[in-house]
C-alpha positions as a Python dict, from the first residue, in 0.01 Angstrom:
ca = {
    (1, 'X'): (0, 0, 0),
    (2, 'X'): (-4, 142, -359),
    (3, 'X'): (-378, 200, -337),
    (4, 'X'): (-293, 449, -54),
    (5, 'X'): (-36, 627, -275),
    (6, 'X'): (254, 477, -68),
    (7, 'X'): (574, 377, -246),
    (8, 'X'): (739, 78, -82),
    (9, 'X'): (1100, -46, -102),
    (10, 'X'): (1177, -394, 46),
    (11, 'X'): (1519, -512, 157),
    (12, 'X'): (1612, -860, 276),
    (13, 'X'): (1912, -748, 491),
    (14, 'X'): (2073, -443, 656),
    (15, 'X'): (2338, -432, 370),
    (16, 'X'): (2067, -445, 110),
    (17, 'X'): (1882, -161, 280),
    (18, 'X'): (2180, 58, 290),
    (19, 'X'): (2257, -13, -76),
    (20, 'X'): (1901, 74, -173),
    (21, 'X'): (1928, 392, 33),
    (22, 'X'): (2227, 507, -165),
    (23, 'X'): (2033, 469, -486),
    (24, 'X'): (1733, 676, -386),
    (25, 'X'): (1681, 1015, -538),
    (26, 'X'): (1514, 1148, -217),
    (27, 'X'): (1517, 1012, 138),
    (28, 'X'): (1244, 800, 266),
    (29, 'X'): (981, 959, 500),
    (30, 'X'): (922, 630, 694),
    (31, 'X'): (1149, 326, 747),
    (32, 'X'): (1024, 19, 921),
    (33, 'X'): (1309, -217, 1021),
    (34, 'X'): (1277, -577, 1133),
    (35, 'X'): (1449, -646, 1461),
    (36, 'X'): (1604, -964, 1330),
    (37, 'X'): (1779, -921, 1002),
    (38, 'X'): (2015, -1194, 858),
    (39, 'X'): (2327, -974, 892),
    (40, 'X'): (2266, -750, 1192),
    (41, 'X'): (2015, -643, 1458),
    (42, 'X'): (1754, -396, 1345),
    (43, 'X'): (1861, -149, 1616),
    (44, 'X'): (2206, -145, 1463),
    (45, 'X'): (2065, -61, 1119),
    (46, 'X'): (1842, 215, 1270),
    (47, 'X'): (2143, 369, 1440),
    (48, 'X'): (2322, 377, 1099),
    (49, 'X'): (2007, 505, 925),
    (50, 'X'): (1965, 776, 1178),
    (51, 'X'): (2310, 911, 1099),
    (52, 'X'): (2244, 899, 722),
    (53, 'X'): (1885, 1031, 695),
    (54, 'X'): (1713, 1363, 766),
    (55, 'X'): (1602, 1406, 1125),
    (56, 'X'): (1238, 1408, 1030),
    (57, 'X'): (1252, 1054, 888),
    (58, 'X'): (1037, 830, 1092),
    (59, 'X'): (1213, 503, 1200),
    (60, 'X'): (1019, 215, 1351),
    (61, 'X'): (1133, -115, 1481),
    (62, 'X'): (931, -423, 1398),
    (63, 'X'): (984, -720, 1622),
    (64, 'X'): (830, -1015, 1800),
    (65, 'X'): (1071, -951, 2094),
    (66, 'X'): (932, -787, 2409),
    (67, 'X'): (964, -406, 2397),
    (68, 'X'): (1291, -275, 2514),
    (69, 'X'): (1292, 19, 2752),
    (70, 'X'): (1157, 327, 2576),
    (71, 'X'): (1477, 525, 2667),
    (72, 'X'): (1697, 257, 2498),
    (73, 'X'): (1490, 268, 2180),
    (74, 'X'): (1495, 646, 2181),
    (75, 'X'): (1871, 652, 2220),
    (76, 'X'): (1890, 426, 1912),
    (77, 'X'): (1688, 669, 1715),
    (78, 'X'): (1366, 472, 1712),
    (79, 'X'): (1044, 676, 1673),
    (80, 'X'): (815, 380, 1740),
    (81, 'X'): (765, 15, 1777),
    (82, 'X'): (549, -235, 1598),
    (83, 'X'): (496, -576, 1757),
    (84, 'X'): (474, -899, 1550),
    (85, 'X'): (228, -1006, 1449),
    (86, 'X'): (148, -656, 1339),
    (87, 'X'): (-194, -493, 1315),
    (88, 'X'): (-253, -419, 941),
    (89, 'X'): (-454, -114, 1022),
    (90, 'X'): (-180, 35, 1228),
    (91, 'X'): (77, -33, 950),
    (92, 'X'): (-148, 134, 691),
    (93, 'X'): (-208, 433, 926),
    (94, 'X'): (175, 478, 964),
    (95, 'X'): (233, 441, 599),
    (96, 'X'): (-42, 692, 505),
    (97, 'X'): (53, 942, 778),
    (98, 'X'): (428, 950, 701),
    (99, 'X'): (498, 811, 353),
    (100, 'X'): (210, 912, 116),
    (101, 'X'): (350, 1024, -213),
    (102, 'X'): (222, 1368, -305),
}
């Protein structure tokens, strides 16, 4: 994604993601969370992130599970859903739309 001027941080768990968030100098514009993290469900992390991040941060859930009801996802603070296996073009489109470094 660097060729699209998108800066990416990777975290292997919810705890690692929250630790990285604390170290950032500015909040991310886009966060894509896997639904199955080793230490918690992705929706739990999204609820936590929604409380910590600015309201305009886009939060997407990335999962192979069937899509939950849109109302339930919205209550959790999810802006969108990416199904595994993901469409590379859709991922690039999201990254460029929301997370391009200016």
